[in-house]
Structures are given as C-alpha cells and as structure tokens.
PAKE-216787 format. One record per residue (C-alpha): x, y, z; residue in one letter. Coordinates in steps of 0.02 Angstrom, whole numbers, plus 50000, padded with zeros to 5 digits. Example, Ala and Ser with C-alpha at 12.3 -4.5 7.8 and 13.67 -1.06 7.14 Angstrom:
+-------+-------+-------+-----+
|    px |    py |    pz | res |
+-------+-------+-------+-----+
| 50615 | 49775 | 50390 |   a |
| 50684 | 49947 | 50357 |   s |
+-------+-------+-------+-----+
//
This chain:
+-------+-------+-------+-----+
|    px |    py |    pz | res |
+-------+-------+-------+-----+
| 51110 | 54558 | 54675 |   a |
| 51291 | 54571 | 54618 |   p |
| 51397 | 54415 | 54615 |   r |
| 51548 | 54395 | 54725 |   c |
| 51714 | 54410 | 54627 |   p |
| 51784 | 54271 | 54735 |   a |
| 51683 | 54143 | 54640 |   g |
| 51524 | 54123 | 54744 |   s |
| 51362 | 54113 | 54649 |   l |
| 51252 | 54165 | 54795 |   r |
| 51173 | 54338 | 54821 |   s |
| 51243 | 54469 | 54940 |   w |
| 51230 | 54416 | 55121 |   t |
| 51387 | 54463 | 55213 |   n |
| 51392 | 54337 | 55355 |   s |
| 51554 | 54249 | 55399 |   n |
| 51504 | 54089 | 55311 |   d |
| 51397 | 54163 | 55172 |   a |
| 51530 | 54147 | 55035 |   c |
| 51577 | 53972 | 54973 |   t |
| 51718 | 54002 | 54849 |   c |
| 51887 | 53946 | 54778 |   h |
| 52030 | 54045 | 54855 |   p |
| 52148 | 53994 | 54715 |   g |
| 52161 | 54051 | 54533 |   v |
| 52082 | 53965 | 54382 |   p |
| 52198 | 53861 | 54274 |   i |
| 52154 | 53809 | 54097 |   f |
| 52262 | 53665 | 54036 |   h |
| 52222 | 53511 | 53930 |   d |
| 52040 | 53543 | 53893 |   r |
| 51965 | 53390 | 53975 |   t |
| 51815 | 53477 | 54058 |   t |
| 51676 | 53582 | 53982 |   d |
| 51675 | 53766 | 54036 |   l |
| 51498 | 53757 | 54106 |   s |
| 51547 | 53605 | 54211 |   d |
| 51700 | 53701 | 54272 |   f |
| 51594 | 53851 | 54327 |   l |
| 51473 | 53738 | 54422 |   s |
| 51610 | 53661 | 54531 |   i |
| 51565 | 53701 | 54715 |   v |
| 51693 | 53805 | 54809 |   g |
| 51811 | 53726 | 54933 |   c |
| 51821 | 53869 | 55061 |   a |
| 51699 | 53982 | 55159 |   k |
| 51711 | 54164 | 55210 |   g |
| 51638 | 54336 | 55187 |   r |
| 51590 | 54407 | 55020 |   h |
| 51712 | 54530 | 54940 |   n |
| 51660 | 54665 | 54815 |   s |
| 51838 | 54692 | 54754 |   e |
| 51927 | 54581 | 54629 |   k |
| 52069 | 54486 | 54710 |   p |
| 52243 | 54540 | 54654 |   p |
| 52327 | 54437 | 54519 |   e |
| 52474 | 54332 | 54576 |   p |
| 52644 | 54412 | 54546 |   v |
| 52760 | 54313 | 54432 |   k |
| 52929 | 54284 | 54512 |   p |
| 53070 | 54380 | 54429 |   e |
| 53218 | 54282 | 54364 |   v |
| 53380 | 54361 | 54420 |   k |
| 53522 | 54387 | 54297 |   t |
| 53632 | 54271 | 54397 |   t |
| 53501 | 54134 | 54380 |   e |
| 53494 | 54164 | 54192 |   k |
| 53681 | 54141 | 54182 |   k |
| 53668 | 53979 | 54279 |   e |
| 53536 | 53915 | 54158 |   l |
| 53646 | 53960 | 54010 |   l |
| 53792 | 53870 | 54090 |   e |
| 53686 | 53713 | 54106 |   l |
| 53658 | 53709 | 53918 |   k |
| 53786 | 53611 | 53814 |   p |
| 53925 | 53721 | 53749 |   k |
| 53950 | 53621 | 53588 |   f |
| 53845 | 53636 | 53431 |   q |
| 53736 | 53489 | 53387 |   e |
| 53764 | 53416 | 53213 |   h |
| 53634 | 53306 | 53130 |   i |
| 53719 | 53163 | 53039 |   i |
| 53620 | 53088 | 52896 |   q |
| 53654 | 52917 | 52825 |   a |
| 53718 | 52919 | 52645 |   p |
| 53591 | 52891 | 52510 |   k |
| 53591 | 52712 | 52448 |   p |
| 53680 | 52686 | 52281 |   i |
| 53562 | 52628 | 52146 |   e |
| 53597 | 52449 | 52097 |   a |
| 53681 | 52435 | 51928 |   i |
| 53576 | 52334 | 51807 |   k |
| 53658 | 52178 | 51735 |   r |
| 53683 | 52209 | 51548 |   p |
| 53633 | 52090 | 51411 |   s |
| 53750 | 51941 | 51384 |   p |
| 53742 | 51977 | 51197 |   d |
| 53850 | 52133 | 51205 |   e |
| 54012 | 52120 | 51102 |   p |
| 54170 | 52049 | 51177 |   m |
| 54331 | 52150 | 51195 |   t |
| 54499 | 52067 | 51159 |   n |
| 54621 | 52126 | 51294 |   l |
| 54803 | 52166 | 51266 |   e |
| 54924 | 52047 | 51351 |   l |
| 55058 | 52141 | 51449 |   k |
| 55215 | 52034 | 51437 |   i |
| 55370 | 52071 | 51545 |   p |
| 55543 | 52063 | 51468 |   a |
| 55581 | 51882 | 51512 |   s |
| 55437 | 51790 | 51427 |   p |
| 55458 | 51887 | 51264 |   k |
| 55576 | 51753 | 51206 |   q |
| 55430 | 51633 | 51196 |   a |
| 55366 | 51697 | 51025 |   p |
| 55537 | 51663 | 50947 |   d |
| 55534 | 51490 | 51021 |   k |
| 55358 | 51470 | 50954 |   l |
| 55412 | 51517 | 50778 |   k |
| 55556 | 51394 | 50781 |   l |
| 55452 | 51251 | 50849 |   s |
| 55307 | 51286 | 50733 |   s |
| 55426 | 51293 | 50585 |   g |
| 55500 | 51125 | 50630 |   n |
| 55327 | 51051 | 50650 |   e |
| 55275 | 51116 | 50480 |   e |
| 55431 | 51040 | 50402 |   d |
| 55388 | 50877 | 50484 |   k |
| 55209 | 50882 | 50427 |   k |
| 55239 | 50940 | 50248 |   r |
| 55310 | 50774 | 50187 |   p |
| 55152 | 50691 | 50249 |   g |
| 55032 | 50811 | 50165 |   t |
| 54982 | 50674 | 50044 |   d |
| 54878 | 50605 | 50189 |   e |
| 54759 | 50755 | 50167 |   i |
| 54636 | 50709 | 50034 |   k |
| 54604 | 50830 | 49892 |   i |
| 54430 | 50907 | 49908 |   g |
| 54415 | 50894 | 50097 |   i |
| 54342 | 51050 | 50179 |   s |
| 54418 | 51155 | 50318 |   c |
| 54355 | 51108 | 50491 |   k |
| 54360 | 51285 | 50561 |   n |
| 54186 | 51354 | 50592 |   g |
| 54122 | 51468 | 50455 |   g |
| 54261 | 51424 | 50332 |   c |
| 54206 | 51341 | 50169 |   s |
| 54377 | 51324 | 50086 |   k |
| 54425 | 51157 | 50009 |   i |
| 54597 | 51078 | 50010 |   y |
| 54669 | 51085 | 49831 |   r |
| 54851 | 51045 | 49865 |   g |
| 55006 | 51117 | 49946 |   l |
| 54955 | 51295 | 49901 |   e |
| 54806 | 51276 | 50021 |   s |
| 54928 | 51262 | 50166 |   l |
| 54984 | 51441 | 50138 |   e |
| 54809 | 51516 | 50129 |   e |
| 54742 | 51624 | 50269 |   v |
| 54587 | 51549 | 50350 |   c |
| 54447 | 51669 | 50396 |   v |
| 54337 | 51580 | 50522 |   y |
| 54233 | 51593 | 50682 |   h |
| 54330 | 51553 | 50840 |   s |
| 54171 | 51530 | 50942 |   g |
| 54033 | 51400 | 50938 |   v |
| 53865 | 51406 | 50848 |   p |
| 53715 | 51451 | 50958 |   i |
| 53534 | 51414 | 50913 |   f |
| 53414 | 51493 | 51036 |   h |
| 53232 | 51549 | 51023 |   e |
| 53233 | 51545 | 50834 |   g |
| 53393 | 51647 | 50818 |   m |
| 53559 | 51580 | 50752 |   k |
| 53729 | 51659 | 50785 |   y |
| 53911 | 51626 | 50831 |   w |
| 53965 | 51655 | 51011 |   s |
| 54119 | 51755 | 50954 |   c |
| 54037 | 51893 | 50852 |   c |
| 53851 | 51869 | 50896 |   r |
| 53777 | 51925 | 50729 |   r |
| 53602 | 51856 | 50749 |   k |
| 53489 | 51799 | 50610 |   t |
| 53335 | 51692 | 50595 |   s |
| 53379 | 51622 | 50423 |   d |
| 53494 | 51470 | 50422 |   f |
| 53570 | 51507 | 50251 |   n |
| 53614 | 51683 | 50307 |   t |
| 53695 | 51609 | 50462 |   f |
| 53802 | 51491 | 50357 |   l |
| 53854 | 51634 | 50242 |   a |
| 53919 | 51744 | 50384 |   q |
| 54101 | 51787 | 50357 |   e |
| 54221 | 51737 | 50495 |   g |
| 54286 | 51859 | 50623 |   c |
| 54457 | 51778 | 50656 |   t |
| 54606 | 51740 | 50543 |   t |
| 54727 | 51595 | 50558 |   g |
| 54777 | 51430 | 50478 |   k |
| 54660 | 51306 | 50397 |   h |
| 54621 | 51150 | 50498 |   m |
| 54605 | 51004 | 50378 |   w |
| 54592 | 50873 | 50515 |   a |
| 54479 | 50889 | 50667 |   k |
| 54576 | 50902 | 50830 |   k |
| 54547 | 50779 | 50969 |   d |
| 54490 | 50896 | 51107 |   a |
| 54522 | 50770 | 51244 |   g |
| 54707 | 50749 | 51202 |   e |
| 54744 | 50934 | 51177 |   n |
| 54659 | 51004 | 51333 |   v |
| 54782 | 51056 | 51471 |   v |
| 54714 | 51073 | 51650 |   p |
| 54774 | 51233 | 51733 |   c |
| 54750 | 51277 | 51915 |   r |
| 54670 | 51446 | 51942 |   h |
| 54629 | 51551 | 52094 |   d |
| 54558 | 51723 | 52136 |   w |
| 54556 | 51853 | 52273 |   h |
| 54470 | 52021 | 52293 |   q |
| 54470 | 52191 | 52375 |   t |
| 54326 | 52313 | 52391 |   e |
| 54352 | 52377 | 52214 |   g |
| 54451 | 52243 | 52118 |   e |
| 54455 | 52058 | 52079 |   v |
| 54618 | 51971 | 52032 |   t |
| 54614 | 51803 | 51941 |   i |
| 54773 | 51700 | 51926 |   s |
| 54788 | 51557 | 51800 |   v |
| 54946 | 51455 | 51830 |   y |
| 55002 | 51412 | 51652 |   a |
| 55187 | 51374 | 51643 |   k |
| 55274 | 51398 | 51473 |   n |
| 55118 | 51466 | 51388 |   s |
| 55136 | 51550 | 51218 |   l |
| 55078 | 51731 | 51204 |   p |
| 55042 | 51720 | 51017 |   e |
| 54920 | 51577 | 51046 |   l |
| 54837 | 51653 | 51200 |   s |
| 54696 | 51778 | 51216 |   r |
| 54578 | 51849 | 51348 |   v |
| 54408 | 51916 | 51295 |   e |
| 54287 | 52007 | 51409 |   v |
| 54129 | 52106 | 51421 |   h |
| 54053 | 52177 | 51580 |   s |
| 53988 | 52010 | 51646 |   t |
| 54083 | 51876 | 51548 |   l |
| 54265 | 51821 | 51541 |   l |
| 54341 | 51702 | 51411 |   n |
| 54519 | 51641 | 51440 |   v |
| 54610 | 51543 | 51305 |   h |
| 54792 | 51492 | 51334 |   i |
| 54897 | 51405 | 51201 |   g |
| 55048 | 51292 | 51230 |   f |
| 55172 | 51200 | 51120 |   e |
| 55112 | 51045 | 51031 |   g |
| 54940 | 51123 | 50999 |   e |
| 54895 | 51104 | 51183 |   k |
| 54770 | 51229 | 51252 |   e |
| 54671 | 51283 | 51405 |   f |
| 54500 | 51365 | 51390 |   h |
| 54386 | 51434 | 51525 |   q |
| 54224 | 51535 | 51515 |   n |
| 54171 | 51628 | 51673 |   v |
| 54004 | 51714 | 51701 |   k |
| 54057 | 51847 | 51825 |   l |
| 53960 | 51874 | 51985 |   r |
| 53930 | 52059 | 51955 |   d |
| 53958 | 52199 | 51830 |   v |
| 54136 | 52256 | 51791 |   t |
| 54219 | 52406 | 51710 |   d |
| 54287 | 52336 | 51546 |   v |
| 54399 | 52487 | 51515 |   k |
| 54493 | 52449 | 51676 |   r |
| 54532 | 52264 | 51655 |   i |
| 54716 | 52220 | 51631 |   y |
| 54805 | 52057 | 51588 |   v |
| 54986 | 52019 | 51635 |   t |
| 55071 | 51864 | 51563 |   m |
| 55228 | 51792 | 51643 |   t |
| 55324 | 51630 | 51620 |   a |
| 55223 | 51542 | 51756 |   t |
| 55050 | 51621 | 51758 |   k |
| 54924 | 51740 | 51682 |   i |
| 54853 | 51871 | 51801 |   e |
| 54690 | 51962 | 51760 |   i |
| 54648 | 52117 | 51862 |   t |
| 54464 | 52165 | 51850 |   i |
| 54391 | 52329 | 51912 |   r |
| 54217 | 52314 | 51989 |   k |
| 54085 | 52433 | 51925 |   a |
| 54019 | 52451 | 52104 |   e |
| 54131 | 52438 | 52259 |   p |
| 54069 | 52287 | 52357 |   m |
| 54119 | 52113 | 52412 |   q |
| 54074 | 51970 | 52295 |   w |
| 54009 | 51811 | 52377 |   a |
| 54085 | 51710 | 52234 |   s |
| 54179 | 51738 | 52072 |   l |
| 54048 | 51660 | 51959 |   e |
| 53862 | 51699 | 51948 |   l |
| 53763 | 51562 | 52037 |   p |
| 53661 | 51451 | 51922 |   v |
| 53474 | 51473 | 51950 |   v |
| 53377 | 51312 | 51926 |   k |
| 53222 | 51341 | 51823 |   k |
| 53065 | 51245 | 51866 |   q |
| 53018 | 51221 | 51687 |   q |
| 53133 | 51130 | 51569 |   k |
| 53220 | 51240 | 51445 |   q |
| 53163 | 51226 | 51267 |   k |
| 53275 | 51108 | 51170 |   d |
| 53383 | 51205 | 51049 |   n |
| 53360 | 51074 | 50916 |   t |
| 53178 | 51126 | 50896 |   t |
| 53238 | 51287 | 50819 |   d |
| 53311 | 51187 | 50676 |   w |
| 53141 | 51121 | 50620 |   a |
| 53142 | 51212 | 50455 |   g |
| 53326 | 51177 | 50418 |   h |
| 53356 | 51010 | 50501 |   g |
| 53439 | 50922 | 50355 |   r |
| 53553 | 51069 | 50317 |   k |
| 53609 | 51083 | 50499 |   a |
| 53647 | 50897 | 50514 |   i |
| 53744 | 50895 | 50351 |   t |
| 53843 | 51051 | 50399 |   y |
| 53901 | 50988 | 50568 |   f |
| 53932 | 50813 | 50502 |   r |
| 54056 | 50888 | 50378 |   n |
| 54143 | 50981 | 50520 |   l |
| 54173 | 50819 | 50614 |   n |
| 54233 | 50724 | 50463 |   t |
| 54420 | 50696 | 50454 |   v |
+-------+-------+-------+-----+
//
C-alpha cells in the first residue's frame, strides 16, 4: 500500500483518525539526532490520509522599503582595523672593550681666555720649579705608565713623554691598558707597548689625595637624550678631556695647581657615539648624549649585579711574571 505523503507510516485506510502525522515541515539543523531516529518519531496530529504532497511554504518577500530600512540600520562609517606597532628589537649591549672616542670640547667665547691664563701660570710654575731641579735625582725613571725614560738632567724636562693615560688591567690571562686596550697574554709584550698619549714626564709621583677636586654633577633626560652637567668652576680646557664609547663615559677635568676631577660612568643603556656633544663654560661642563633607542632610563649608571661566586683574583694572572710585575709597579711608586 502506498505511504501517506503527510508522514504516516500506516497503510491506506481513509478513516478520519487513520492518519497520525506531523502537520509541520521537517527542519534539519545542528545534527544532534540520527536520521532513522528522526523518521521513527510518532506524529503529533490525526486526520485523513492524503495522496497529494502538501504545498511547500511560501517564503515571505522582502519589500524594497524594508531593504532600505535595513541598510539604514548599518553603520555609515567604514571600519578600520588598528594594529599595534611591532615591538622594536632590543639593541644588544656591545663589548666594553671597544675603543674610546675623544670628544671635542665646544668652548664659548668667554672661557677661551683660560688657555692663555694656563700658559702664563704654567710658565711661572716651571720657572719656580726649575731652580729646584737638583732635587730630581739623575737616573730616576718617569712615573707615567708605559714610559721608560730616565732623568738625565735639565734636557729631560723638555722631552715629550709618550705614555698610557689609563690604568693596567690584568684579567683572565690577558694584560692591557684601559686607554688603548691592546690585549696580550705575554707580560714582556705588555711592558713594551708604546704609549698612546703625549705630554710631560712625571719624575715624582703625584699624591692623588691632595690633587683630587670634588665636583658636583647632575643629570636629566628626555625620551631621546641624556644631559649630564659637571659643575667645575675655572676648569682648564687644555687639561680636560671627555672620552666615550657606546656604554662608557670617562670625564677628566683639569684645574690650576695640578688639581683634577675624574669620573668613570658605565651608562645604563646603549648610546649613539656620533651624536654626543660636550660644551665647556666657565662654571660647568655639559655632556649631551643621544640614546640609541628612545626610552626612559631608570638610572644613569648600569646597576651592579652581585655575583654569587667570588671573582677570580687578578693577581693569579701574574703567576708566570710575578717578580717582574712587582718590580715594575714598585718603580712607578718610587719618588
């Protein structure tokens, strides 16, 4: 017997209650039921069997006016997707062994008279000291680092001294001067290194405690620059210098009477050496440093990290040359 299109599974008997069917339409959405289970669901209404397929429901037409209303409900502006900028790669901190750059001191018109004053005062001091040159013993060696010249008389006072302005460093078997950083593992080669600075011989060792001048210094910053101010009144340009590399700053300021101020600063972050400028006035020295990466520094100097293990004593690197090292530095400290 044919099946009823209305959804009844019974055979043809056309009584009023013979057809148990679903008067609605099937809906397939979110497949949560098996098709065979769906077909076996018992109808929810009774009636007569119908041999004709029921008409499909007519979809309601959307009028043009309704379409316009829907379009008006949509936002009239164009949506723009804003993406966060890509993070800038952190600049690696370079090696502290890179060479130092001696910066030019920009001097305004007023302090330029200081060099003339320096020449006059230094000339008077030399005249005062020359009569007492007999106090310098013949044969004494120059106390400047790296200079091996010996005092032979008054002519030695006019000689140009070629020496190292830095300090000797012995680390992990390597030996070098902090000023020029020419590393070597052989102690004799280290002693034979020619100096990198020229000046006057120093026949008597200076008393560092008496010649050191305390200078107040301060700093401030913007997003891209750091400005360091060293308040050094009546400083002498010819005896002053500022040396830098990307993470280190050395400031040396000279005054009359062989007084001096010296400060080494390990900078917090990397700088652009080509864009560092020094201005020297009668009351202070101002150093303008360009940051390699625009950011705020938490401090001017790099924080000191405490190591858990004790650092290896530098004197252990002198094991093979102990006597030579002791003799060499003993001669430097001898007056």
